Legacy VTK file of the C-alpha trace (Angstrom):
# vtk DataFile Version 3.0
C-alpha trace
ASCII
DATASET POLYDATA
POINTS 424 float
108.095 -73.940 -58.532
108.287 -76.053 -55.407
105.416 -78.499 -54.967
104.955 -77.051 -51.484
103.608 -73.774 -52.887
100.797 -73.088 -55.360
101.875 -72.565 -58.943
100.442 -69.038 -58.995
102.229 -68.059 -55.759
103.740 -64.824 -57.067
100.308 -63.678 -58.317
98.603 -64.075 -54.937
97.899 -61.114 -52.693
100.361 -60.497 -49.840
98.000 -61.933 -47.188
97.433 -64.968 -49.409
101.180 -65.462 -49.868
101.731 -65.185 -46.107
99.008 -67.750 -45.481
100.405 -70.091 -48.142
103.984 -69.937 -46.891
102.945 -70.357 -43.251
100.793 -73.353 -44.135
103.322 -74.971 -46.449
106.116 -74.845 -43.894
104.076 -75.156 -40.679
105.044 -71.784 -39.192
104.389 -71.244 -35.519
102.253 -68.188 -34.625
105.449 -66.428 -33.505
107.175 -67.135 -36.815
104.141 -65.914 -38.740
104.211 -62.715 -36.664
107.950 -62.405 -37.225
107.532 -61.866 -40.961
104.686 -59.406 -40.463
105.869 -55.794 -40.428
102.841 -54.811 -38.321
103.382 -57.410 -35.613
104.980 -55.147 -33.014
108.645 -56.145 -32.842
109.738 -53.365 -30.486
110.712 -55.606 -27.564
112.861 -57.686 -29.875
114.439 -54.585 -31.431
115.292 -53.287 -27.978
117.377 -56.353 -27.111
119.033 -56.613 -30.513
120.518 -53.099 -30.692
121.372 -50.212 -28.401
119.071 -47.181 -28.343
116.366 -48.852 -30.425
113.548 -46.574 -31.560
111.621 -48.976 -33.760
112.074 -51.264 -36.725
112.713 -50.651 -40.409
111.146 -53.595 -42.199
112.834 -54.987 -45.304
110.647 -56.956 -47.728
110.997 -60.715 -47.254
110.191 -62.797 -50.313
111.000 -66.212 -51.700
112.870 -67.212 -54.840
111.487 -70.414 -56.305
112.655 -73.110 -58.676
116.023 -73.898 -57.083
117.325 -77.430 -57.546
120.559 -77.739 -55.542
122.398 -81.056 -55.313
119.197 -82.824 -56.248
117.100 -81.128 -53.549
114.343 -78.612 -54.295
114.474 -75.367 -52.347
112.292 -72.332 -51.848
114.852 -69.675 -50.878
113.901 -66.760 -48.580
115.521 -63.439 -49.507
115.256 -60.172 -47.565
115.974 -57.276 -49.910
114.696 -53.854 -50.957
115.938 -54.010 -54.568
112.983 -54.903 -56.790
114.632 -57.166 -59.373
116.606 -59.518 -57.118
113.999 -62.165 -56.353
112.625 -62.173 -59.892
116.124 -62.571 -61.354
117.090 -65.359 -58.950
113.926 -67.325 -59.709
114.378 -66.821 -63.452
117.951 -68.123 -63.478
117.075 -70.936 -61.060
114.429 -72.127 -63.513
116.902 -72.199 -66.407
119.449 -74.155 -64.370
116.808 -76.475 -62.936
115.759 -77.595 -66.408
119.428 -78.371 -67.114
119.848 -80.539 -64.022
120.272 -77.994 -61.234
123.224 -76.610 -59.311
126.092 -78.664 -57.927
127.701 -77.218 -54.803
130.548 -77.927 -52.412
131.907 -76.506 -49.172
134.874 -76.796 -46.842
134.566 -77.466 -43.120
133.375 -74.401 -41.129
136.775 -73.297 -39.843
137.075 -69.687 -38.660
140.171 -67.877 -37.432
141.099 -65.339 -34.783
144.160 -63.097 -34.572
146.136 -62.429 -31.413
148.412 -59.480 -32.136
151.352 -59.050 -29.757
153.671 -56.081 -29.540
157.223 -56.963 -30.483
158.865 -59.281 -32.988
159.171 -62.941 -32.077
160.395 -65.830 -34.197
158.004 -68.646 -34.981
159.649 -71.254 -32.748
159.626 -69.041 -29.655
155.856 -68.674 -29.997
154.947 -72.145 -31.229
156.627 -73.845 -28.265
153.703 -72.541 -26.195
151.077 -74.274 -28.342
150.472 -77.098 -25.828
149.558 -74.507 -23.211
147.413 -72.639 -25.740
145.558 -75.849 -26.534
145.065 -76.579 -22.816
143.760 -73.047 -22.244
141.216 -73.492 -25.016
139.934 -76.881 -23.880
137.227 -75.596 -21.497
136.253 -72.785 -23.900
135.852 -75.144 -26.852
134.556 -78.196 -24.969
130.947 -77.814 -26.110
132.073 -77.200 -29.680
134.274 -80.292 -29.604
131.323 -82.406 -28.462
129.555 -81.282 -31.643
132.504 -82.286 -33.817
134.274 -78.947 -33.954
136.991 -77.328 -31.877
140.659 -76.377 -32.123
142.223 -76.857 -35.564
145.681 -75.344 -35.189
147.846 -72.278 -34.678
150.084 -70.208 -36.962
152.512 -67.342 -36.423
153.030 -64.427 -38.800
155.251 -61.358 -38.568
154.055 -57.796 -39.135
157.446 -56.134 -39.678
156.293 -52.585 -40.368
154.106 -52.524 -37.290
156.734 -54.270 -35.189
154.197 -56.866 -34.089
153.715 -60.621 -34.142
150.379 -62.138 -35.125
149.272 -65.502 -33.784
146.371 -67.064 -35.697
144.071 -69.562 -33.994
141.871 -71.806 -36.166
138.606 -73.219 -34.800
135.925 -75.380 -36.410
132.738 -73.628 -35.264
130.269 -76.166 -36.710
126.811 -74.538 -37.068
127.688 -71.222 -35.442
128.821 -67.999 -37.040
131.467 -68.160 -34.326
132.275 -64.525 -33.552
131.705 -64.592 -29.795
133.426 -67.940 -29.361
136.477 -66.886 -31.369
136.810 -63.585 -29.570
136.621 -65.336 -26.200
139.234 -67.857 -27.334
141.525 -65.154 -28.718
141.481 -63.149 -25.515
142.270 -66.238 -23.451
145.192 -67.097 -25.733
146.453 -63.515 -25.620
146.742 -63.666 -21.825
148.805 -66.843 -22.000
151.152 -65.668 -24.728
151.666 -62.124 -23.496
152.603 -63.541 -20.077
154.978 -66.154 -21.462
156.644 -63.744 -23.904
156.713 -60.784 -21.547
154.873 -58.439 -23.888
151.532 -56.720 -24.301
148.550 -57.689 -26.361
147.686 -55.133 -29.024
144.407 -56.794 -29.952
142.653 -60.162 -29.986
139.734 -60.630 -32.384
138.386 -62.875 -35.103
139.091 -62.157 -38.756
136.075 -61.988 -41.025
138.252 -63.062 -43.961
137.117 -66.672 -43.324
139.420 -67.949 -46.064
139.107 -71.535 -44.849
135.308 -71.449 -44.729
134.533 -71.479 -48.438
131.628 -72.693 -50.529
131.094 -72.862 -54.259
128.556 -73.708 -56.934
128.500 -74.601 -60.597
125.932 -75.181 -63.309
125.893 -76.401 -66.902
123.259 -75.276 -69.406
122.885 -76.439 -73.035
123.539 -73.347 -75.129
120.509 -73.942 -77.365
118.319 -73.058 -74.357
119.782 -69.572 -74.068
118.421 -67.906 -77.210
117.010 -64.509 -76.287
116.344 -61.006 -77.614
117.362 -61.879 -81.166
120.533 -63.712 -80.102
121.005 -67.396 -80.785
121.761 -69.575 -77.788
125.345 -70.025 -78.963
125.869 -66.283 -79.290
124.223 -65.515 -75.938
126.428 -68.103 -74.224
129.556 -66.701 -75.857
128.651 -63.196 -74.710
127.937 -64.340 -71.131
131.376 -65.967 -70.977
133.004 -62.857 -72.457
131.174 -60.606 -70.004
132.448 -62.638 -67.041
135.977 -62.612 -68.455
135.844 -58.824 -68.769
134.799 -58.590 -65.103
137.812 -60.677 -64.094
140.119 -58.262 -65.918
138.481 -54.893 -65.229
138.124 -53.791 -61.578
135.490 -51.144 -62.348
133.221 -53.743 -63.905
134.180 -56.314 -61.246
132.708 -54.160 -58.482
129.260 -54.162 -60.079
129.607 -57.772 -61.234
130.308 -58.950 -57.683
127.625 -56.693 -56.275
125.217 -58.685 -58.423
126.435 -61.924 -56.864
125.987 -60.429 -53.412
122.453 -59.282 -54.230
121.543 -62.929 -53.732
124.030 -63.897 -51.033
123.435 -60.847 -48.820
119.654 -61.148 -49.168
119.822 -64.747 -47.971
122.155 -63.732 -45.142
119.755 -61.028 -43.985
116.735 -63.332 -44.238
118.436 -65.960 -42.064
119.818 -63.538 -39.454
123.445 -63.894 -40.539
126.159 -61.246 -40.460
125.665 -59.606 -43.852
128.568 -57.160 -43.404
130.974 -59.918 -42.343
130.030 -62.124 -45.287
130.304 -59.228 -47.732
133.712 -58.265 -46.355
134.952 -61.848 -46.712
133.769 -62.162 -50.306
135.182 -58.833 -51.442
138.518 -59.565 -49.765
138.617 -62.900 -51.605
137.963 -61.060 -54.874
141.190 -59.078 -54.395
143.352 -61.831 -52.927
145.965 -61.554 -55.736
146.247 -57.773 -55.381
143.701 -56.875 -58.094
139.954 -56.753 -57.509
138.360 -59.293 -59.887
134.956 -60.651 -60.830
134.335 -63.908 -58.995
132.290 -65.984 -61.419
133.691 -67.846 -64.402
131.631 -68.841 -67.426
132.853 -70.843 -70.399
131.356 -72.760 -73.300
132.343 -76.432 -73.109
130.987 -79.116 -75.463
127.874 -77.143 -76.274
127.138 -76.143 -72.676
127.498 -72.868 -70.826
129.353 -73.810 -67.643
129.300 -71.371 -64.733
131.259 -71.611 -61.510
132.349 -69.596 -58.495
133.748 -70.076 -54.989
134.321 -67.715 -52.070
134.308 -67.581 -48.267
130.659 -67.842 -47.189
130.663 -67.999 -43.366
126.982 -68.700 -42.725
125.708 -69.938 -39.364
122.395 -71.341 -38.171
122.736 -70.933 -34.391
123.553 -67.967 -32.179
123.393 -64.267 -32.953
120.242 -62.898 -34.552
119.334 -66.409 -35.711
118.594 -67.382 -32.143
116.293 -64.491 -31.275
114.592 -63.324 -34.476
111.491 -65.333 -35.416
111.684 -64.214 -39.062
115.192 -65.690 -39.280
113.936 -68.941 -37.791
111.035 -68.922 -40.237
113.472 -68.466 -43.124
115.527 -71.429 -41.958
112.346 -73.483 -41.660
111.516 -72.663 -45.297
114.936 -74.058 -46.226
114.339 -77.248 -44.254
116.448 -76.175 -41.246
119.828 -76.824 -42.911
123.112 -77.029 -41.061
125.625 -74.226 -41.563
127.592 -75.982 -44.302
124.437 -76.703 -46.291
123.273 -73.107 -45.899
126.598 -71.872 -47.264
126.170 -74.188 -50.266
122.664 -72.844 -50.865
124.113 -69.329 -50.697
126.704 -70.235 -53.319
123.961 -71.451 -55.667
121.887 -68.317 -55.101
124.904 -66.087 -55.801
125.619 -67.907 -59.065
121.965 -67.724 -60.117
121.797 -64.011 -59.412
124.960 -63.343 -61.377
123.859 -65.502 -64.303
120.560 -63.634 -64.548
122.278 -60.241 -64.447
124.996 -60.990 -66.992
122.550 -62.813 -69.278
120.283 -59.766 -69.414
123.170 -57.336 -69.648
124.786 -58.933 -72.721
121.501 -59.508 -74.570
118.614 -57.026 -74.332
120.150 -54.964 -71.504
118.946 -54.651 -67.944
116.774 -51.566 -68.174
113.632 -53.108 -69.665
113.181 -55.459 -66.733
114.081 -52.808 -64.196
111.650 -50.315 -65.751
108.568 -52.421 -65.016
109.506 -52.605 -61.354
110.455 -48.934 -61.313
106.998 -48.084 -62.642
105.370 -50.024 -59.810
107.286 -47.915 -57.300
106.265 -44.723 -59.092
102.645 -45.867 -59.008
102.877 -46.416 -55.246
104.476 -42.997 -54.696
101.706 -41.431 -56.776
99.118 -42.831 -54.374
98.029 -46.065 -56.049
97.191 -48.902 -53.693
96.218 -52.542 -53.994
95.430 -53.662 -57.547
95.767 -50.068 -58.762
99.566 -50.287 -58.403
100.091 -52.792 -61.194
97.369 -51.284 -63.353
99.050 -47.874 -63.213
102.493 -49.451 -63.682
101.422 -51.268 -66.855
100.054 -48.075 -68.396
103.088 -46.082 -67.272
105.554 -48.623 -68.694
103.734 -48.584 -72.033
104.260 -44.845 -72.359
107.339 -42.768 -73.048
107.505 -40.822 -69.779
108.455 -42.717 -66.640
108.353 -40.227 -63.787
106.237 -39.369 -60.752
104.232 -36.638 -62.484
103.229 -39.035 -65.254
102.295 -41.690 -62.687
99.994 -39.188 -60.954
98.437 -38.294 -64.281
97.776 -41.937 -65.133
96.310 -42.594 -61.677
94.036 -39.538 -61.891
92.783 -40.603 -65.313
92.121 -44.106 -64.039
90.234 -42.816 -61.001
88.171 -40.425 -63.103
87.284 -43.270 -65.465
86.253 -45.446 -62.528
84.165 -42.634 -61.007
82.423 -42.130 -64.337
81.455 -45.788 -64.597
80.027 -45.879 -61.059
77.703 -42.913 -61.542
LINES 1 425
424 0 1 2 3 4 5 6 7 8 9 10 11 12 13 14 15 16 17 18 19 20 21 22 23 24 25 26 27 28 29 30 31 32 33 34 35 36 37 38 39 40 41 42 43 44 45 46 47 48 49 50 51 52 53 54 55 56 57 58 59 60 61 62 63 64 65 66 67 68 69 70 71 72 73 74 75 76 77 78 79 80 81 82 83 84 85 86 87 88 89 90 91 92 93 94 95 96 97 98 99 100 101 102 103 104 105 106 107 108 109 110 111 112 113 114 115 116 117 118 119 120 121 122 123 124 125 126 127 128 129 130 131 132 133 134 135 136 137 138 139 140 141 142 143 144 145 146 147 148 149 150 151 152 153 154 155 156 157 158 159 160 161 162 163 164 165 166 167 168 169 170 171 172 173 174 175 176 177 178 179 180 181 182 183 184 185 186 187 188 189 190 191 192 193 194 195 196 197 198 199 200 201 202 203 204 205 206 207 208 209 210 211 212 213 214 215 216 217 218 219 220 221 222 223 224 225 226 227 228 229 230 231 232 233 234 235 236 237 238 239 240 241 242 243 244 245 246 247 248 249 250 251 252 253 254 255 256 257 258 259 260 261 262 263 264 265 266 267 268 269 270 271 272 273 274 275 276 277 278 279 280 281 282 283 284 285 286 287 288 289 290 291 292 293 294 295 296 297 298 299 300 301 302 303 304 305 306 307 308 309 310 311 312 313 314 315 316 317 318 319 320 321 322 323 324 325 326 327 328 329 330 331 332 333 334 335 336 337 338 339 340 341 342 343 344 345 346 347 348 349 350 351 352 353 354 355 356 357 358 359 360 361 362 363 364 365 366 367 368 369 370 371 372 373 374 375 376 377 378 379 380 381 382 383 384 385 386 387 388 389 390 391 392 393 394 395 396 397 398 399 400 401 402 403 404 405 406 407 408 409 410 411 412 413 414 415 416 417 418 419 420 421 422 423
C-alpha cells in the first residue's frame, strides 16, 4: 500500500475513498468532479463525441502496491470487471516483496502509411525523400523542439493490390500522435502523388506501433508461491507451463492475452488513451509470426519464477481525451504526471501483474472462487441491497450452495425481516 493512502483504503466507503484520493494527490475541484459520476459531464460529453445523449460511467478504482523501477505507484484503472483491480493489487504485492517490476521502453516512434496507386521501385520513390523531409518541417517543428520529429521513410510494395506503400516514421514524444501523423501523411501524399504522377489511395497512421514498445519483468522466489495445497515449487512450475501452453495454443492465447489487457486497457481508459488502438497493436503483435500466441513468458530460474513480456504500448499523456477529460488528468496526477514513455512502462508492469494473478489462480485453486464473491455482490445489488447490506448479503449468499438472483432476494428479505424484528 502506498504511504500516500491509508492502509484500510479498500475498506473505506466510496465518499471516504474519494476524499482520501483527492487529498493525497491534491486534486483540483474540477478533477474531483471529473471522477464523480453525478457531477454533470454533459457539456464535456457533447464535445467529445457526436450526437451525445449522456454519459455511461465506468468505475474508476486504484490498484495499490506497485513497485516499478524502484518507484511506488498507485495505479488508476477504469473497468467494469469486478476482479481486475483486486487481482492487480494482489500480484503487485507479491512482486513488490520480491523487489518489484523492472521495465523498459523504446522511443515513442509512430508510423503512417501513404498508399499510392501503381507499382514503383524503391529508388524512384526514395529519391524524393529530401522533399518529403522539407514538406514535414513546418508540420513537425513543434515536435522537433520537444526532441521528437521525423525519423525516416521506407517503401514497401503491395503486389496483389497493385499499390506502393510509403511509411513515414515520427517520434511523437508525449503525444498519442494520431492527428499529427495523419496530417503529415496527407502532406506527404500530395508531394509523392504529384512527383510520381499517380493518385493517393489513402494516407493514415498505422496503429500497429511496432517501434513503440514497452516491456516488464519480475522475479519471485518460488517458496513464496505456495497456495491451495501446492508447494511454491509446484505452483511456479504450473504457472510456467500454463504460459507455455498459451504460447502454443491460440484458443488459450486469446483468453490469456485478454487477461493481460484487463490491466493495460483499464489503465488506458483511466488516462484517456486510445484503448482500441492499444488493443489492436498488442493483438497484432501477438500474431506477428502468423500464429496468435500468448504474450507472457514464465520460467523457473535458480529458484525464482521469472516473468516477462513486451508489446507495442502506444500511450500518450497530451492531446486527445487526455487534454479535455478531468478524470484522465486526475488519473495522471495519481501516477505523478509521468511522460508517455514512463506511462507505457507502467502499463507493461500492470499487464504482467494482471496476467500473473490470473494464471496463478487458474493453475492452483481455479478462478471461480474469487470471482464468485464478487458475483455475489452484484447479485445482492440487483436484489435491492444497498450500502452495507450489499456485502452482508453477498457473504451469506457465497456461503450457500445457490448463487442466483432469487436466492439473493431471499437472503435480503430474511435479513430485513430480522432487522425489523429487532427494532420493534
